[in-house]
N, C-alpha and C positions, 0 to 999 in steps of 0.2 A: 504494500500500500504506500509505503514511504517512497519507493522508487517511482510509482505512478505520479504522485504529487510533485516530486522533484522533476520528473520528465515533463509534465504539463507546465510547470513553472518555467523551465528552461525554454520550452517551445513558445510560451507567451512572451518571454523577454526577447527571444530572437525574432519574433514576428514584427517587432517594432523597429528593427535595425535598418530597414530599407531606406535608401537615399531618396529624398523627395525634392531635391534642388536640381537645377540644370547641370548638365555635365560640363566641366571645364578642365583644361589641362592643369596638371600639377604646378604649383608655384615654381617659377624659374624654368619650367620646361616649355619649349615651343610646341606648336602643333606639328603633326607629321609633315614631311616634305611633300611638295606637290607631286602628284602622279606624273609619270612620263607623258609628255605631250600636253599637259594642262598649262594654261596661261597663268593661273594663280593657285595658291594653296586653298583648298576648300575649307569652309567654316565647319565647326562641329555639327551644326544643324544639317548642312549639306552632306556630311559624312554619315549621319544617322538616317537620312531619308533614302529609302530603297529606290532603285532605278526602275524603269519600266520593264526591263528585262528580268529583274528580280521579282517584281509583282506585276505581271501582265494584266491588262484589262480583259474582262470577260466579254466574249461576243455571243450574244443570244439570238443573232439573226437567223431566222428560219429559212430553209431552202424554199425559194418561191417558185422556181422553174425546174422541172425535172429535165436533166440533160444527159444524153448518152455519153459515157466516158470514152475517151479516145483510146485506141489500142496501145498496149504496152509491149514493145518488141523484146523486153527483157523478162517478161513473164512466161518463162519456158517450163514445160513439164520436166519432172525429175528424170535424170538418166536411168536407163535400165540396169 
């Protein structure tokens, strides 16, 4: 019983440890260098924002016209 109370108390204390302020580089430390080909060093907000490739938009457009698929010359039957 004592272990259960100690475990719950530790879990309660650890649950309040999350950082709620904005992310900043450590004091005296610069931001990471600019990526190859970039004109400027990105800000922390830009670094934390996912790109379109990381989070693509969903396309729910329905097929409106049924079209015959063109032939695929590489779709061959398996060899014997």
